[in-house]
C-alpha positions as CSV (number, residue, x, y, z in Angstrom):
1,X,88.2,111.1,102.0
2,X,91.8,111.9,100.6
3,X,93.4,109.6,98.5
4,X,96.3,109.7,101.2
5,X,94.2,108.6,103.8
6,X,92.5,106.1,101.8
7,X,95.8,104.6,101.0
8,X,96.9,104.5,104.3
9,X,93.8,102.8,105.1
10,X,94.1,100.2,102.7
11,X,98.0,99.7,104.0
12,X,96.4,99.1,107.4
13,X,94.2,96.5,106.1
14,X,96.9,94.5,104.4
15,X,99.0,94.4,107.8
16,X,95.9,93.1,110.0
17,X,94.5,91.1,107.5
18,X,98.5,89.5,107.4
19,X,98.4,89.3,111.4
20,X,95.1,87.3,111.2
21,X,96.2,84.8,108.9
22,X,99.7,84.4,111.0
23,X,98.0,84.1,114.4
24,X,95.4,81.7,112.9
25,X,97.9,79.6,111.3
26,X,100.0,79.1,114.2
27,X,96.7,78.7,116.3
28,X,95.9,75.7,113.6
29,X,99.4,74.2,114.2
30,X,99.5,74.6,117.8
31,X,95.7,72.9,118.0
32,X,96.9,70.0,115.4
33,X,100.0,69.1,117.3
34,X,101.9,70.1,114.2
35,X,105.1,72.2,114.3
36,X,105.2,75.8,113.4
37,X,105.5,76.7,109.6
38,X,108.7,77.7,108.3
39,X,109.4,82.1,108.7
40,X,107.8,84.0,106.3
41,X,109.6,86.9,105.6
42,X,107.5,90.0,105.0
43,X,107.8,92.8,102.9
44,X,108.1,95.8,105.1
45,X,105.1,98.5,104.8
46,X,106.1,102.4,104.7
47,X,105.1,102.7,108.4
48,X,107.8,99.7,109.2
49,X,110.1,101.9,107.3
50,X,109.5,104.7,109.5
51,X,109.8,103.2,112.6
52,X,112.5,105.1,114.8
53,X,113.7,101.8,116.0
54,X,115.3,101.6,112.1
55,X,118.1,104.4,113.1
56,X,120.3,104.9,116.1
57,X,121.0,108.9,115.7
58,X,121.9,109.2,111.9
59,X,122.9,105.3,111.5
60,X,120.8,102.6,110.6
61,X,120.3,99.6,113.5
62,X,120.3,96.1,112.2
63,X,116.5,96.2,111.7
64,X,116.7,99.3,109.6
65,X,119.3,97.5,107.4
66,X,117.1,94.3,107.4
67,X,114.1,96.6,106.6
68,X,115.8,98.4,103.9
69,X,117.6,94.9,102.5
70,X,114.0,93.5,102.1
71,X,112.8,96.5,100.1
72,X,115.9,95.8,97.9
73,X,114.5,92.4,97.9
74,X,110.9,93.7,96.8
75,X,112.5,95.2,93.9
76,X,112.7,98.8,95.3
77,X,114.9,101.4,93.8
78,X,117.4,104.0,95.5
79,X,114.6,106.5,95.8
80,X,111.8,104.4,97.2
81,X,114.2,102.5,99.4
82,X,115.5,106.4,100.8
83,X,112.2,107.6,101.0
84,X,110.5,104.8,103.4
85,X,113.7,104.7,105.4
86,X,114.2,108.7,105.7
87,X,118.0,108.3,104.4
88,X,119.8,109.3,101.5
89,X,119.9,108.3,98.2
90,X,123.5,107.9,98.4
91,X,122.8,106.2,101.6
92,X,120.7,103.8,99.8
93,X,122.9,103.5,96.9
94,X,125.8,102.3,99.2
95,X,123.8,99.9,101.2
96,X,122.3,98.3,97.6
97,X,126.0,97.4,96.9
98,X,126.7,95.8,100.3
99,X,123.2,94.0,99.7
100,X,124.1,93.0,96.4
101,X,128.1,91.8,97.7
102,X,126.1,89.6,100.5
103,X,124.3,87.8,97.6
104,X,120.9,89.9,96.9
105,X,118.1,88.2,96.9
106,X,119.8,85.1,97.9
107,X,121.4,86.4,101.0
108,X,120.7,85.2,104.5
109,X,117.4,86.9,105.9
110,X,117.1,88.1,109.3
111,X,114.6,87.4,111.3
112,X,112.8,90.9,113.0
113,X,109.6,92.1,114.7
114,X,107.5,92.2,111.9
115,X,107.9,88.3,110.6
116,X,106.7,87.1,114.3
117,X,102.9,87.6,115.0
């Protein structure tokens, strides 16, 4: 098996484990009558970055912007972020400046579909 295939399978494994954990936590809360835990903001995978919902033509959608900001939250540089969303490094650099003005790691995060089980 190639290294690329193996790494893709490991990414899939991590994603599936996270979804199972979220589903079981929600079920435990529901059965015990407790309120749902606070939203956990997940780090996007490469597949999340390549999702067609991230772009509207050449522009990033609100979902794409949040994915990009989460990559910056995770310590991604321009190159990693640009490759993840298939945008130019210049566009990633401009978005990182906006991310910094919004507070960087302390910005208000938006809930997107990858956060919901």
